[in-house]
Backbone bond lengths (Angstrom), bond angles and torsions (degrees), N, CA, C in turn:
res aa  C-N    CA-C-N  psi(-1)  N-CA   C-N-CA  omega(-1)  CA-C   N-CA-C  phi
1 M - - - 1.368 - - 1.489 111.21 -
2 I 1.319 121.90 127.09 1.507 124.40 -176.10 1.572 105.13 -101.26
3 S 1.359 110.11 158.90 1.422 122.25 173.10 1.498 121.06 -117.79
4 S 1.237 120.41 146.49 1.398 123.96 177.63 1.631 104.84 -79.50
5 M 1.245 121.89 162.67 1.488 130.57 168.22 1.470 111.55 -89.99
6 T 1.287 121.82 -5.37 1.525 128.91 -176.36 1.584 109.57 -101.60
7 G 1.244 117.31 118.95 1.515 120.40 173.48 1.451 115.43 -172.96
8 Y 1.270 111.19 171.89 1.552 116.44 -175.77 1.623 104.53 -147.88
9 G 1.367 107.56 140.00 1.464 116.25 179.24 1.441 111.35 -148.13
10 T 1.443 115.43 144.86 1.495 119.54 172.19 1.431 112.12 -145.43
11 A 1.317 111.67 155.31 1.514 112.54 179.04 1.621 100.85 -157.05
12 S 1.387 105.16 158.40 1.537 113.99 177.43 1.481 115.03 -123.94
13 G 1.217 117.75 148.77 1.472 123.72 -174.53 1.503 113.36 -157.03
14 S 1.238 118.88 -164.90 1.539 119.21 -176.77 1.537 106.36 -152.74
15 S 1.414 112.10 156.45 1.447 123.66 165.00 1.367 108.61 -139.25
16 G 1.370 114.66 108.67 1.400 122.44 -176.87 1.529 107.71 64.70
17 K 1.385 114.58 -122.21 1.407 116.03 176.97 1.437 112.61 -97.55
18 L 1.316 122.59 10.39 1.391 127.12 176.84 1.405 115.35 -86.77
19 A 1.332 128.73 135.31 1.339 130.85 177.59 1.473 111.14 -100.42
20 L 1.305 115.25 123.54 1.447 122.24 -171.46 1.612 113.97 -104.52
21 T 1.300 122.37 139.27 1.420 121.27 172.16 1.479 105.39 -134.18
22 V 1.258 118.78 124.25 1.598 119.82 174.71 1.541 104.30 -114.35
23 E 1.413 110.28 133.82 1.519 122.13 -178.15 1.469 107.02 -126.12
24 M 1.368 121.71 124.15 1.387 123.53 172.95 1.552 112.63 -120.53
25 K 1.395 109.29 147.89 1.404 112.28 -178.56 1.586 103.73 -140.46
26 S 1.271 124.33 141.62 1.385 124.12 -173.71 1.541 104.91 -143.52
27 V 1.390 112.53 141.71 1.469 126.02 176.92 1.398 112.04 -134.22
28 N 1.414 119.66 173.60 1.342 124.48 178.88 1.487 111.69 -59.97
29 N 1.423 111.78 143.67 1.458 121.54 172.87 1.530 110.74 -166.99
30 R 1.300 111.77 149.95 1.491 115.46 -172.67 1.618 110.44 -62.31
31 F 1.418 111.08 -38.94 1.451 116.80 -175.86 1.630 99.47 -121.54
32 L 1.401 107.71 -170.52 1.370 121.12 173.08 1.479 113.59 -98.40
33 D 1.449 113.51 119.63 1.460 121.74 -167.64 1.519 105.39 -130.29
34 V 1.241 117.49 104.93 1.463 121.29 -171.34 1.551 106.56 -106.34
35 S 1.265 117.12 129.03 1.564 121.29 176.59 1.517 107.54 -125.66
36 V 1.337 116.78 123.29 1.452 123.80 177.95 1.548 116.59 -105.27
37 R 1.187 121.79 127.72 1.482 129.99 178.75 1.524 107.98 -113.31
38 L 1.362 119.15 114.88 1.430 118.10 167.93 1.556 107.97 -151.50
39 P 1.285 120.06 165.25 1.459 123.03 174.18 1.459 116.84 -46.08
40 R 1.354 121.90 144.23 1.434 121.86 -177.29 1.573 112.31 -63.93
41 L 1.285 115.35 -33.05 1.415 120.45 -176.36 1.691 105.34 -60.72
42 Y 1.204 119.35 -25.43 1.512 118.95 -174.75 1.592 108.42 -117.74
43 S 1.274 114.63 27.15 1.441 118.77 177.97 1.636 110.26 -59.32
44 F 1.178 117.14 -26.08 1.441 121.86 -174.19 1.590 108.64 -60.79
45 A 1.339 118.53 -19.60 1.418 122.08 176.32 1.540 115.02 -89.13
46 E 1.288 117.68 1.95 1.506 120.95 -175.62 1.456 112.83 -64.99
47 E 1.370 122.14 -55.82 1.409 126.15 168.16 1.376 126.04 -40.77
48 P 1.583 108.73 -56.57 1.442 113.30 176.33 1.553 113.36 -57.11
49 L 1.328 117.25 -36.65 1.449 123.12 -170.75 1.471 105.08 -71.34
50 K 1.406 122.04 -41.21 1.432 126.39 177.33 1.518 109.21 -58.71
51 A 1.279 115.37 -47.69 1.526 125.89 -172.74 1.611 104.94 -56.61
52 L 1.475 113.67 -46.26 1.471 118.34 178.49 1.338 115.84 -53.82
53 V 1.436 118.01 -48.24 1.374 128.70 -179.00 1.571 107.22 -62.60
54 Q 1.255 118.69 -49.18 1.503 122.13 179.95 1.483 114.87 -54.85
55 K 1.281 118.50 -35.84 1.346 127.38 -178.61 1.602 114.50 -70.70
56 S 1.330 109.60 -26.78 1.544 118.03 -174.45 1.518 113.92 -100.97
57 L 1.352 116.37 -31.58 1.435 120.87 -179.73 1.466 112.21 -111.93
58 I 1.274 121.40 157.67 1.511 123.89 177.56 1.486 114.00 -114.50
59 R 1.333 118.05 -39.38 1.383 114.72 178.01 1.636 108.18 -143.19
60 G 1.274 112.85 163.17 1.512 117.51 -174.55 1.593 111.94 123.46
61 K 1.249 119.52 149.45 1.545 124.87 167.19 1.547 104.65 -86.34
62 V 1.309 114.21 117.07 1.387 119.68 -179.62 1.541 110.82 -116.92
63 D 1.328 112.99 129.04 1.458 119.21 -176.59 1.546 103.37 -115.90
64 V 1.395 117.93 124.41 1.402 125.01 -175.75 1.524 104.43 -116.59
65 F 1.336 113.72 122.29 1.547 121.67 172.21 1.425 112.20 -107.28
66 V 1.336 119.94 135.00 1.394 123.64 178.40 1.480 110.64 -122.86
67 N 1.374 117.93 117.70 1.415 120.13 -175.84 1.630 103.73 -109.18
68 I 1.322 111.50 136.14 1.495 120.32 -176.84 1.526 109.59 -120.98
69 D 1.337 118.07 111.73 1.491 120.83 179.45 1.535 107.27 -94.31
70 A 1.263 120.88 113.52 1.562 123.46 -179.50 1.470 110.08 -105.79
71 S 1.351 117.40 14.71 1.458 117.96 -172.14 1.582 111.13 -62.57
72 K 1.460 117.24 -22.97 1.387 113.59 -175.44 1.636 106.88 -109.97
73 D 1.305 109.87 14.42 1.500 114.00 176.10 1.451 114.84 -80.10
74 D 1.382 120.58 121.57 1.468 120.41 -175.25 1.527 107.10 -112.24
75 S 1.288 117.77 24.21 1.467 118.54 175.65 1.390 117.32 -87.94
76 V 1.439 114.17 44.29 1.520 118.29 171.27 1.543 107.62 -118.00
77 V 1.370 107.00 141.04 1.429 122.26 176.68 1.506 115.24 -105.74
78 V 1.316 122.30 127.06 1.374 123.27 173.44 1.555 108.75 -110.44
79 R 1.314 116.62 129.72 1.422 115.07 175.43 1.474 106.67 -138.46
80 L 1.484 111.20 168.20 1.519 115.92 -171.73 1.502 106.68 -90.47
81 N 1.360 113.50 135.71 1.473 122.76 173.05 1.499 115.14 -80.40
82 E 1.314 117.18 79.66 1.438 119.40 -166.55 1.533 117.02 -58.32
83 P 1.309 117.62 -40.03 1.490 117.12 175.25 1.611 114.38 -56.06
84 V 1.230 110.46 -41.54 1.478 115.23 -175.81 1.550 109.64 -71.88
85 L 1.327 114.98 -40.21 1.531 119.58 174.73 1.418 115.02 -65.17
86 K 1.283 121.19 -35.39 1.467 125.40 173.03 1.458 112.48 -66.79
87 A 1.321 111.74 -31.31 1.620 113.83 -178.96 1.527 108.65 -79.19
88 Y 1.298 120.08 -31.81 1.560 126.48 168.36 1.483 111.26 -56.19
89 L 1.452 115.14 -53.68 1.374 123.70 -177.74 1.521 107.88 -57.34
90 E 1.258 116.15 -55.17 1.569 121.50 -178.51 1.628 110.67 -50.37
91 A 1.338 109.63 -46.65 1.536 117.33 -179.33 1.586 110.09 -61.49
92 V 1.421 116.75 -42.57 1.371 120.20 176.66 1.567 113.07 -59.99
93 R 1.329 112.71 -44.55 1.502 119.74 -175.96 1.596 107.96 -66.20
94 E 1.294 121.18 -36.31 1.445 122.23 176.59 1.556 107.76 -64.65
95 M 1.246 119.55 -43.49 1.480 129.21 179.38 1.527 108.23 -56.46
96 R 1.290 115.93 -45.07 1.491 119.96 -176.55 1.533 108.26 -67.85
97 E 1.383 113.66 -54.32 1.445 121.50 -173.38 1.560 115.09 -65.86
98 Q 1.327 120.02 -45.92 1.335 125.56 -175.54 1.625 113.37 -83.72
99 Y 1.302 117.73 -27.69 1.419 116.69 -174.06 1.532 110.23 -119.85
100 G 1.381 120.37 -6.16 1.429 121.36 176.91 1.617 112.93 74.23
101 I 1.299 112.22 27.40 1.524 117.91 -176.75 1.459 107.08 -87.08
102 P 1.353 114.89 121.96 1.520 116.52 178.52 1.580 120.52 -51.37
103 D 1.304 118.62 139.77 1.375 115.22 -177.30 1.531 109.62 -93.00
104 D 1.272 111.27 96.44 1.512 116.96 176.96 1.557 116.42 -110.42
105 A 1.232 110.17 8.46 1.462 117.96 179.67 1.560 112.35 -69.71
106 G 1.394 118.11 128.65 1.362 122.83 177.09 1.521 112.16 -118.65
107 T 1.299 117.49 -177.65 1.511 123.87 177.67 1.495 114.47 -48.87
108 T 1.456 112.53 -42.53 1.360 117.30 -173.58 1.629 112.17 -62.68
109 A 1.482 109.87 -39.64 1.422 114.76 -176.00 1.574 103.02 -73.06
110 F 1.242 124.34 -42.84 1.356 122.32 -179.46 1.643 115.15 -61.66
111 S 1.188 112.26 -33.89 1.568 119.68 179.10 1.518 111.45 -67.52
112 R 1.252 116.32 -18.77 1.468 121.70 177.64 1.433 116.17 -82.28
113 M 1.438 113.27 -20.29 1.391 124.05 -173.05 1.584 113.56 -60.83
114 P 1.194 127.34 132.96 1.565 122.83 175.36 1.406 111.57 -47.89
115 D 1.449 113.28 139.91 1.437 126.83 168.28 1.587 114.21 63.24
116 V 1.402 117.09 9.02 1.428 112.76 175.61 1.437 117.53 -67.21
117 F 1.412 111.76 -23.37 1.616 113.54 175.70 1.486 107.84 -111.32
118 I 1.213 120.40 151.16 1.464 126.16 172.41 1.660 106.91 -112.38
119 T 1.321 109.41 126.99 1.493 112.88 177.22 1.468 108.75 -105.83
120 E 1.309 120.13 126.65 1.415 126.58 179.20 1.609 111.11 -126.53
121 K 1.319 109.76 137.93 1.500 111.92 169.87 1.449 116.25 -102.57
122 V 1.322 121.17 138.72 1.284 123.39 175.62 1.520 116.57 -58.69
123 P 1.273 114.14 125.58 1.611 114.95 -173.99 1.585 111.31 -52.55
124 V 1.258 113.00 140.97 1.374 119.74 -178.80 1.519 109.01 -76.19
125 D 1.406 117.67 142.30 1.364 121.35 175.02 1.582 104.40 -84.27
126 A 1.266 108.14 101.85 1.521 118.30 -179.27 1.507 118.87 -52.71
127 E 1.361 111.00 -43.74 1.533 117.17 -177.15 1.517 108.50 -72.29
128 A 1.359 121.76 -48.87 1.478 121.30 178.10 1.469 109.03 -56.20
129 F 1.335 116.17 -51.98 1.576 121.52 -170.98 1.519 102.26 -60.75
130 T 1.385 122.41 -48.13 1.498 119.37 -177.80 1.558 114.33 -55.65
131 A 1.396 111.99 -40.48 1.420 113.72 176.69 1.399 119.87 -65.50
132 D 1.261 113.59 -35.81 1.507 118.67 175.81 1.442 111.92 -70.09
133 L 1.401 121.88 -39.99 1.381 126.49 175.71 1.437 112.67 -64.46
134 M 1.397 120.63 -41.05 1.471 120.83 172.97 1.456 115.83 -61.69
135 E 1.299 120.38 -29.75 1.484 125.09 175.73 1.434 106.70 -68.65
136 T 1.396 120.43 -54.07 1.529 114.95 175.37 1.444 118.33 -59.45
137 A 1.399 115.42 -37.92 1.453 114.28 178.68 1.529 109.15 -68.32
138 G 1.226 120.56 -34.24 1.596 123.23 -179.87 1.602 102.11 -58.67
139 A 1.315 121.76 -43.84 1.344 122.43 -174.19 1.629 111.44 -68.89
140 A 1.303 116.75 -32.14 1.501 123.08 176.19 1.641 104.26 -73.60
141 L 1.259 122.26 -39.13 1.399 125.21 -178.19 1.605 107.97 -62.77
142 A 1.416 114.28 -43.24 1.358 111.09 -179.85 1.516 112.26 -66.45
143 V 1.263 120.73 -27.88 1.433 125.15 179.65 1.571 109.99 -70.04
144 I 1.361 116.14 -43.84 1.386 118.02 -179.14 1.602 114.24 -73.80
145 R 1.416 112.75 -29.65 1.431 111.97 173.88 1.508 113.63 -66.32
146 E 1.352 111.69 -43.92 1.530 115.15 171.15 1.489 119.28 -49.51
147 M 1.306 113.57 -44.83 1.425 120.28 177.04 1.602 113.04 -64.00
148 R 1.355 109.93 -48.78 1.462 109.86 174.72 1.527 115.41 -62.53
149 S 1.228 115.38 -31.43 1.567 114.82 179.52 1.510 107.52 -72.02
150 R 1.364 125.30 -38.04 1.423 122.02 179.54 1.573 109.36 -71.78
151 E 1.387 115.96 -27.52 1.517 112.03 169.37 1.385 113.42 -73.03
152 G 1.290 114.80 -29.60 1.510 116.06 178.04 1.642 110.42 -62.59
153 D 1.264 110.39 -38.61 1.632 113.87 -177.88 1.433 108.09 -63.33
154 R 1.329 117.63 -42.32 1.459 125.65 -177.57 1.497 107.85 -62.57
155 L 1.429 116.11 -42.23 1.544 121.81 -177.90 1.564 103.20 -65.01
156 E 1.223 114.00 -50.44 1.455 111.92 -170.29 1.564 116.01 -62.61
157 A 1.456 112.86 -35.43 1.372 115.26 179.22 1.547 111.15 -68.57
158 D 1.339 118.40 -32.52 1.470 122.13 178.98 1.529 106.59 -74.44
159 I 1.274 124.51 -38.72 1.368 125.75 179.99 1.594 110.61 -68.00
160 L 1.262 118.76 -39.30 1.456 119.41 -177.53 1.603 106.89 -67.20
161 G 1.373 114.13 -31.83 1.460 119.49 -178.36 1.627 107.67 -62.97
162 K 1.411 109.74 -44.77 1.455 114.82 -174.41 1.574 110.35 -73.44
163 L 1.330 111.27 -28.11 1.539 112.05 175.72 1.544 107.87 -65.10
164 E 1.406 114.73 -39.63 1.445 114.50 -178.92 1.479 113.97 -62.21
165 E 1.368 110.25 -35.42 1.624 115.06 177.51 1.403 108.18 -68.34
166 L 1.466 123.66 -35.40 1.456 120.57 -170.20 1.665 102.94 -80.41
167 E 1.459 116.71 -28.84 1.334 115.03 174.48 1.559 116.81 -64.94
168 G 1.435 113.10 -35.46 1.450 116.14 178.19 1.599 110.07 -67.13
169 H 1.248 116.26 -37.93 1.552 120.60 178.21 1.523 108.26 -63.23
170 R 1.360 119.52 -42.13 1.391 127.99 -176.98 1.666 110.68 -63.78
171 Q 1.371 110.58 -42.45 1.459 117.35 175.21 1.596 112.17 -61.80
172 F 1.259 111.13 -41.93 1.561 117.19 -178.02 1.570 107.77 -62.77
173 V 1.341 117.38 -47.37 1.537 120.18 173.17 1.481 111.44 -55.32
174 A 1.351 117.04 -41.57 1.391 120.36 -176.12 1.479 106.84 -63.87
175 R 1.325 122.41 -44.85 1.407 126.35 -174.99 1.583 110.24 -72.77
176 R 1.311 117.84 -35.35 1.410 122.83 -175.33 1.614 109.85 -85.84
177 S 1.194 116.47 -25.67 1.485 117.92 -172.51 1.567 112.21 -60.62
178 P 1.292 122.24 -54.40 1.436 125.99 -176.44 1.633 105.64 -52.14
179 Q 1.268 116.49 -51.33 1.444 119.15 -178.76 1.590 109.07 -58.59
180 S 1.303 115.67 -45.91 1.435 122.89 -179.16 1.590 111.85 -58.84
181 V 1.333 111.89 -41.26 1.472 119.35 -179.04 1.613 109.43 -67.97
182 E 1.340 111.22 -37.72 1.539 118.72 -179.87 1.529 107.68 -67.55
183 E 1.273 115.92 -47.62 1.477 117.98 176.87 1.529 116.44 -59.51
184 Y 1.394 111.23 -36.31 1.515 117.74 176.17 1.407 107.81 -63.90
185 R 1.319 119.55 -47.77 1.481 122.77 -174.18 1.509 109.13 -66.31
186 T 1.323 120.67 -36.57 1.374 123.65 179.11 1.697 113.52 -63.75
187 R 1.438 106.28 -46.52 1.449 113.81 178.47 1.537 109.56 -61.00
188 L 1.272 115.40 -43.44 1.475 121.04 -174.20 1.528 112.15 -69.41
189 L 1.326 113.11 -39.74 1.448 118.59 172.17 1.504 116.51 -60.34
190 N 1.368 116.26 -46.48 1.415 121.03 177.26 1.534 113.59 -59.01
191 K 1.474 112.49 -40.52 1.436 117.69 -179.26 1.423 111.87 -66.69
192 M 1.392 119.74 -37.47 1.394 124.14 174.43 1.407 116.49 -55.48
193 R 1.415 111.17 -49.39 1.430 121.55 -178.29 1.420 111.72 -61.61
194 E 1.408 115.14 -38.60 1.472 121.19 -176.99 1.505 108.53 -68.36
195 I 1.379 120.20 -44.86 1.479 123.07 172.75 1.385 116.66 -63.05
196 L 1.332 118.99 -36.64 1.472 117.56 -174.72 1.565 110.19 -111.51
197 E 1.406 117.85 28.30 1.412 118.42 174.09 1.546 115.59 -62.26
198 S 1.238 115.34 -31.02 1.533 118.00 -173.94 1.589 107.20 -96.32
199 T 1.297 119.49 6.48 1.321 124.48 -178.42 1.631 114.17 -114.62
200 D 1.303 110.82 132.38 1.510 114.31 -171.46 1.610 107.49 -80.14
201 I 1.318 115.32 100.10 1.403 120.63 -176.51 1.496 112.65 -133.83
202 D 1.243 120.12 146.59 1.538 120.20 -176.88 1.589 110.48 -71.35
203 E 1.378 115.50 121.84 1.467 125.16 179.19 1.509 108.57 -47.94
204 S 1.311 122.17 -43.32 1.370 125.46 -179.54 1.485 114.08 -59.18
205 R 1.347 110.87 -42.06 1.528 115.71 177.76 1.618 107.40 -61.61
206 I 1.312 120.92 -41.33 1.385 119.29 -174.85 1.635 107.16 -66.78
207 L 1.326 116.99 -36.62 1.465 123.18 -178.63 1.552 107.90 -65.76
208 T 1.308 118.04 -39.12 1.350 121.44 178.57 1.524 117.19 -67.90
209 E 1.343 114.62 -47.20 1.324 118.53 172.79 1.538 119.52 -62.82
210 A 1.351 114.36 -32.56 1.494 123.30 171.03 1.445 111.90 -59.22
211 A 1.458 115.93 -45.29 1.395 121.53 -174.64 1.577 105.15 -70.28
212 L 1.190 123.75 -42.74 1.410 126.86 -179.86 1.502 113.58 -55.76
213 Y 1.362 117.13 -44.55 1.369 125.38 -176.16 1.609 106.46 -70.49
214 A 1.403 111.48 -41.46 1.495 116.52 -179.18 1.537 111.73 -64.26
215 D 1.339 117.27 -32.90 1.455 118.24 176.20 1.439 117.50 -63.19
216 K 1.346 116.33 -26.51 1.430 122.71 172.43 1.458 115.77 -57.42
217 V 1.427 116.71 -30.84 1.486 113.97 176.56 1.436 118.24 -96.91
218 A 1.280 116.77 8.43 1.478 124.33 179.41 1.550 105.11 -74.47
219 V 1.343 116.41 139.36 1.418 124.03 -173.31 1.569 108.29 -121.50
220 D 1.261 118.89 25.72 1.527 123.19 -173.22 1.555 101.31 -61.58
221 E 1.247 117.67 -56.84 1.576 119.01 -170.52 1.536 109.36 -61.49
222 E 1.296 115.68 -42.58 1.492 114.73 172.45 1.637 120.66 -53.26
223 L 1.329 105.01 -43.50 1.415 116.41 177.16 1.561 115.55 -60.03
224 V 1.407 108.94 -43.99 1.579 116.55 176.03 1.604 104.81 -65.56
225 R 1.147 126.40 -45.41 1.489 123.36 -178.98 1.513 108.33 -67.13
226 L 1.240 115.33 -38.85 1.537 114.44 178.56 1.495 113.99 -66.65
227 D 1.227 121.11 -28.93 1.459 128.89 174.33 1.680 107.16 -71.23
228 S 1.222 110.29 -48.60 1.457 114.78 179.85 1.553 107.90 -61.16
229 H 1.134 123.21 -43.92 1.473 127.31 -179.21 1.583 109.76 -61.25
230 I 1.283 115.92 -46.22 1.513 125.00 177.04 1.441 108.78 -53.05
231 R 1.436 114.74 -54.62 1.479 122.82 -173.04 1.528 108.17 -63.44
232 Q 1.440 117.46 -37.53 1.488 116.38 -178.62 1.602 105.45 -72.42
233 F 1.267 118.17 -35.10 1.482 115.38 176.51 1.493 117.76 -53.85
234 R 1.424 110.63 -43.84 1.469 117.36 178.14 1.467 112.47 -67.83
235 E 1.395 114.50 -30.59 1.532 116.83 -175.93 1.528 105.23 -75.04
236 L 1.394 119.65 -38.44 1.470 115.11 178.72 1.486 113.77 -65.97
237 L 1.417 116.07 -39.67 1.410 115.29 173.84 1.588 116.23 -59.35
238 A 1.325 116.76 -39.36 1.383 118.79 176.40 1.436 113.96 -69.76
239 G 1.230 119.83 -30.62 1.652 122.21 177.55 1.561 111.27 -67.13
240 G 1.417 113.58 -29.45 1.388 122.12 -179.60 1.476 112.06 66.08
241 G 1.336 124.30 -167.79 1.503 128.71 178.56 1.642 105.61 90.11
242 A 1.257 112.58 -168.95 1.478 121.80 -176.59 1.483 103.43 -75.16
243 V 1.473 126.20 92.08 1.479 125.89 178.18 1.474 110.34 -116.84
244 G 1.206 119.95 11.73 1.432 120.33 -177.76 1.445 119.98 -52.82
245 R 1.359 111.55 -48.02 1.533 121.13 -177.36 1.532 110.67 -67.44
246 K 1.354 114.70 -39.99 1.478 122.14 176.34 1.490 113.95 -59.05
247 L 1.377 107.75 -45.75 1.492 111.00 179.74 1.556 113.01 -72.44
248 D 1.231 116.34 -29.98 1.409 119.75 171.93 1.482 115.75 -60.99
249 F 1.426 117.27 -35.53 1.393 124.49 176.09 1.393 108.31 -69.78
250 L 1.404 122.58 -43.40 1.503 124.51 178.68 1.552 112.39 -64.01
251 I 1.245 115.86 -26.19 1.466 117.72 178.17 1.504 108.28 -66.69
252 Q 1.264 115.15 -43.20 1.580 122.70 174.74 1.520 112.64 -53.50
253 E 1.380 109.34 -43.58 1.574 115.44 -176.97 1.485 105.26 -74.71
254 L 1.304 127.81 -41.19 1.375 129.74 173.43 1.506 114.13 -48.48
255 N 1.331 111.39 -52.01 1.482 123.38 179.65 1.483 112.73 -62.99
256 R 1.395 117.43 -37.29 1.484 121.30 176.92 1.480 108.60 -63.43
257 E 1.344 119.97 -46.55 1.390 118.68 -172.96 1.571 115.15 -69.16
258 V 1.394 108.88 -37.86 1.423 116.16 171.75 1.526 118.62 -56.10
259 N 1.388 108.71 -48.05 1.441 117.44 177.97 1.465 114.94 -58.68
260 T 1.391 116.40 -38.24 1.565 122.82 175.21 1.445 110.71 -65.53
261 I 1.354 121.42 -43.12 1.420 122.17 174.52 1.527 109.96 -57.88
262 G 1.239 117.14 -50.94 1.529 119.82 174.16 1.542 115.76 -50.31
263 S 1.310 111.13 -41.97 1.532 108.51 -174.62 1.552 112.33 -83.25
264 K 1.278 116.40 -12.90 1.526 122.79 178.52 1.615 110.24 -85.92
265 C 1.311 112.03 -43.68 1.489 112.82 -170.48 1.475 111.76 -83.61
266 T 1.338 112.09 144.61 1.574 121.40 176.52 1.548 110.76 -110.82
267 D 1.346 112.58 -3.59 1.499 120.74 -175.01 1.595 105.34 -74.39
268 L 1.292 113.20 135.04 1.552 117.13 -174.96 1.508 105.03 -71.29
269 E 1.254 127.43 -42.15 1.418 127.31 -176.51 1.519 112.52 -64.18
270 I 1.269 114.06 -43.12 1.471 118.47 175.42 1.521 105.99 -63.82
271 T 1.267 120.02 -42.79 1.518 119.05 -176.57 1.536 110.18 -61.35
272 K 1.271 118.62 -42.82 1.411 121.99 -178.28 1.575 106.21 -68.79
273 T 1.316 124.31 -33.79 1.542 127.56 174.05 1.475 113.11 -62.73
274 V 1.392 116.26 -41.09 1.469 127.88 177.26 1.520 104.47 -58.54
275 L 1.260 123.31 -49.35 1.453 126.78 -175.33 1.481 109.84 -61.04
276 E 1.454 114.18 -41.57 1.503 118.52 175.96 1.594 109.55 -68.47
277 M 1.341 121.59 -36.42 1.342 119.21 176.39 1.520 115.24 -66.17
278 K 1.278 116.10 -37.58 1.486 122.03 178.24 1.486 109.63 -62.30
279 A 1.376 120.25 -40.36 1.356 123.42 -176.86 1.441 107.09 -72.08
280 C 1.233 120.86 -34.84 1.543 122.95 176.70 1.484 112.02 -68.48
281 I 1.195 119.70 -36.99 1.449 120.54 178.98 1.489 111.57 -72.93
282 E 1.359 117.20 -31.55 1.544 122.80 174.65 1.583 107.75 -62.74
283 K 1.250 114.62 -40.82 1.555 121.05 -178.26 1.559 105.46 -69.19
284 L 1.328 116.96 -39.84 1.569 119.17 175.80 1.539 107.96 -61.02
285 R 1.279 111.94 -42.65 1.562 111.65 -175.67 1.396 113.97 -64.36
286 E 1.384 119.69 -41.30 1.433 121.65 174.04 1.510 117.60 -59.67
287 Q 1.320 114.28 -28.64 1.472 121.19 179.59 1.556 111.07 -81.13
288 V 1.327 110.92 -38.74 1.567 118.79 -178.22 1.531 108.87 -64.66
289 Q 1.399 113.96 -31.68 1.527 114.87 -177.64 1.494 115.06 -66.33
290 N 1.487 115.76 -15.18 1.447 121.14 176.23 1.397 113.73 -86.47
291 I 1.330 124.09 -8.43 1.491 130.81 -167.27 1.500 105.12 -85.04
292 E 1.361 117.80 133.75 1.471 125.68 168.28 1.615 111.08 -54.59
């Protein structure tokens, strides 16, 4: 079974009173590139999260987004900043004594003064939080892998269809090529006889030269290699796994053989078929670029 590099997965979980949401998106990429975005306070979990993704996926650009909802978290401590409050009180006393300003300040007024209170958050248990995040991320990974697998099934079906089309074109060239070579040999032989009709030359020599030139337009070897590449393509798909790079290499080989056939053949029907084969291979290339 093959997998696509395109997918999306999300999962929700919790860590204490923190609500966690992990969202993953992946697109095509030559290698595996994992990017993690999470609040700075929890940056200690970035590397474990990357490692988790790297163990599960092989290729693709993967963006991981972590959202942490702390609205129900009560692990915050507010305490009085006594040195600051004493300084404010001393300043108010001086105002009253030196300038005769009435002392009408109350607790509400002082509570609004900057830095009178210190807000502290209870330190996060990094180990427990990371374990909870990994569990949620694992669930999101399961979703994205399932989606990539389903997309891989669709890609495989489409690719197999295009391989059938390419095989049909190959068979046409295989049937047409011998006739094309014979026609070429006949034309070449007649042309040589026409040019050399006033020259005393051995007929067998003409036949030999015509045969040698005709062999240069034969594409038997290219057709054999093309058949081998198509069969190998199917075998890789059937074997499953991360075969994207191998298939991409085979695409280059398929294209090379078809280009050679096109450069050798002068037959109009084969030329038209070569164009169809090149278009088919290009479609295969587009699909293979999506495979992990």
